C-alpha positions in Angstrom: 0.0 -0.3 0.2 1.5 3.2 -0.9 2.2 5.4 1.9 -0.3 8.5 3.1 0.2 11.6 3.9 -1.1 12.5 7.4 -1.6 16.2 8.5 -1.8 15.4 12.3 -3.6 18.8 12.8 -6.6 17.5 11.3 -5.9 13.5 12.2 -9.6 13.7 15.0 -11.4 15.9 12.5 -10.7 13.3 9.8 -11.7 10.1 11.8 -14.6 11.5 12.8 -15.5 11.8 9.3 -14.8 8.2 8.7 -16.7 6.6 11.8 -19.7 9.2 10.9 -19.6 7.7 7.5 -19.2 4.3 8.9 -21.7 4.4 11.9 -24.3 5.7 8.6 -23.8 2.9 5.9 -23.0 -0.1 8.3 -26.5 0.9 10.2 -28.4 0.8 6.7 -26.3 -1.9 5.3 -25.0 -4.2 7.8 -21.2 -5.4 8.1 -20.9 -7.2 4.8 -23.1 -4.8 2.9 -20.6 -1.9 2.7 -17.1 -2.1 1.6 -14.2 0.4 3.1 -13.7 1.7 -0.1 -17.2 3.0 0.1 -17.1 4.4 3.3 -13.4 6.2 2.6 -15.7 7.5 -0.8 -18.9 8.7 1.6 -16.5 10.2 3.6 -14.8 12.2 0.9 -11.0 10.9 1.8 -8.6 8.3 0.7 -8.7 4.8 1.1 -5.2 4.9 2.4 -6.4 7.0 5.4 -9.1 4.7 6.7 -6.3 2.5 6.7 -3.9 4.2 9.0 -7.2 5.4 11.2 -8.6 2.1 11.7 -6.7 -0.7 9.5 -9.3 -3.8 9.2 -12.9 -3.4 8.2 -13.8 -5.1 11.5 -11.3 -2.9 13.7 -14.2 0.1 11.9 -16.8 -1.4 12.6 -15.5 -2.1 16.7 -14.5 1.6 16.6 -18.1 2.9 15.4 -19.3 0.5 18.1 -17.7 1.6 20.6 -17.4 5.2 20.6 -20.7 5.8 21.7 -21.0 2.9 24.1 -20.3 3.9 27.5 -22.5 7.2 27.4 -25.2 4.7 26.0 -24.9 1.6 28.2 -24.2 4.7 31.4 -27.8 6.2 30.0 -29.5 3.1 30.1 -27.9 2.5 33.5 -29.2 5.3 34.9 -32.7 4.4 33.9 -32.4 1.0 35.6 -31.1 2.2 38.3 -34.1 4.8 38.5 -36.6 1.9 38.2 -35.4 -0.1 40.9 -36.0 2.8 43.9 -39.9 2.9 42.2 -42.2 1.5 44.9 -45.8 0.3 44.2 -47.2 -3.1 43.6 -44.9 -5.6 41.3 -46.9 -4.5 37.9 -46.0 -1.2 38.7 -42.3 -2.2 39.3 -41.9 -4.3 36.4 -43.4 -1.7 34.2 -41.0 0.6 35.3 -37.6 -1.8 34.6 -39.3 -3.1 31.6 -39.5 0.8 30.1 -36.1 1.5 31.5 -34.6 -0.2 28.4 -36.8 1.6 26.1 -37.2 4.9 26.7 -33.4 6.2 26.7 -32.6 4.3 23.7 -35.1 5.8 22.5 -34.9 9.5 23.2 -31.6 9.2 21.4 -32.9 7.7 18.7 -35.7 10.3 18.1 -34.2 13.3 19.8 -30.6 12.8 19.9 -29.6 13.7 15.8 -28.4 12.0 13.0 -25.7 10.2 14.5 -27.3 8.7 17.1 -30.1 7.8 14.9 -27.6 5.9 12.9 -26.2 4.2 16.0 -29.0 2.9 17.8 -30.4 1.4 14.3 -27.2 -0.1 14.2 -27.5 -1.8 17.2 -30.7 -2.8 16.2 -29.6 -4.0 13.5 -26.6 -6.3 15.1 -28.6 -7.8 17.8 -30.9 -9.2 14.9 -27.8 -11.2 12.7 -26.1 -14.2 14.0 -24.5 -13.1 17.3 -21.5 -15.9 16.6 -19.7 -13.3 14.4 -16.2 -12.0 15.3 -17.4 -8.2 14.5 -20.1 -8.6 16.6 -17.5 -8.7 19.9 -18.0 -5.1 21.0 -21.6 -5.3 21.3 -21.4 -8.2 23.3 -18.6 -6.6 25.3 -20.7 -3.5 26.2 -24.5 -4.5 26.1 -24.6 -8.3 27.4 -23.9 -7.2 30.8 -26.6 -4.8 30.6 -29.1 -7.3 29.5 -28.4 -9.5 32.1 -29.2 -6.3 35.0 -32.6 -5.9 33.2 -33.2 -9.9 33.7 -31.8 -9.9 37.3 -33.9 -7.2 38.1 -37.3 -8.9 37.0 -35.9 -11.8 38.7 -35.6 -9.9 41.8 -39.1 -8.3 41.3 -41.1 -12.5 40.3 -39.1 -14.4 42.4 -42.0 -17.1 42.1 -41.3 -17.4 38.3 -38.8 -19.9 36.4 -35.9 -18.1 36.3 -35.5 -19.1 32.8 -39.1 -18.2 32.1 -37.8 -14.7 33.3 -35.3 -14.9 30.3 -37.2 -16.0 27.8 -39.8 -13.2 28.9 -37.0 -10.3 28.8 -35.7 -11.9 25.3 -39.4 -11.7 23.6 -39.5 -7.4 24.6 -36.0 -7.2 23.5 -36.8 -8.8 20.3 -39.8 -6.5 19.5 -37.7 -4.0 20.5 -34.9 -4.4 17.9 -37.0 -5.1 15.1 -39.2 -1.8 16.4 -35.6 0.5 16.8 -34.8 -0.7 12.9 -37.9 2.0 11.5 -37.9 -0.1 8.5 -41.5 1.1 7.6 -43.7 -2.2 8.3 -45.7 -0.7 10.5 -46.8 2.3 8.1 -47.5 0.1 5.4 -49.4 -2.5 6.9 -51.6 0.3 8.9 -52.2 2.1 5.8 -50.0 5.1 6.5 -52.4 5.2 10.0 -49.5 4.6 12.4 -45.5 5.7 11.9 -42.7 3.5 12.6 -40.6 6.5 13.6 -43.2 7.4 16.4 -41.5 5.6 19.0 -43.3 7.7 21.7 -46.6 6.4 21.0 -45.2 2.3 20.7 -43.5 2.8 24.2 -46.6 3.9 25.3 -48.5 0.6 24.0 -45.4 -2.4 24.0 -44.7 -1.5 27.9 -47.8 -2.1 28.8 -48.2 -5.1 26.5 -44.9 -7.0 27.6 -45.5 -6.8 30.7 -48.6 -8.0 31.1 -47.1 -11.0 29.0 -44.8 -12.2 32.3 -48.4 -13.1 33.5 -48.7 -15.2 31.2 -45.2 -17.0 32.0 -46.2 -17.4 35.7 -45.9 -14.1 37.1 -48.2 -12.7 39.8 -48.8 -9.6 41.1 
């Protein structure tokens, strides 16, 4: 590969542009659907600069996940901590925990700007693809522990439930959440335009009680 001349003063700006372009393209087409050359072209930089800053496509993908992971996971952790302070019936506390996952994610997606919209869509995309793929490892490292915290919180509210049923119940909710966050437009089409995939506020108001009630079918007692 030919050597590339790097302006050290503009290196952080160049790296950020590459990350922004990669984030957007990966969120739309996935890891295998986009090349480093396409990312560099979208960012308006030489391909060699992408290699200089990030190396392989796997490393670039990991950097995209890493860039917002601490802030994003921290926001969800804070929401869960607040939910665990809620008092009331088990139904009230269960809804608080379930809402604590989706609400901060939806806030970033709807009101955090284009970058956060792309990041949330990318996480949803990754969650719906084979988890044994090596490129998924940064996602697992940052978010599996967080999901386990939600399962533990629900298990503490419902000790009478079989642990595997708690896991199943939260997985069903998590699976629906990742599908919704892609904002595919399926809802728009199937409702004849009466509902909008991007209206996450309206979805949350309905999906939280819906999935909270679903735990009753798996053995939860209110």
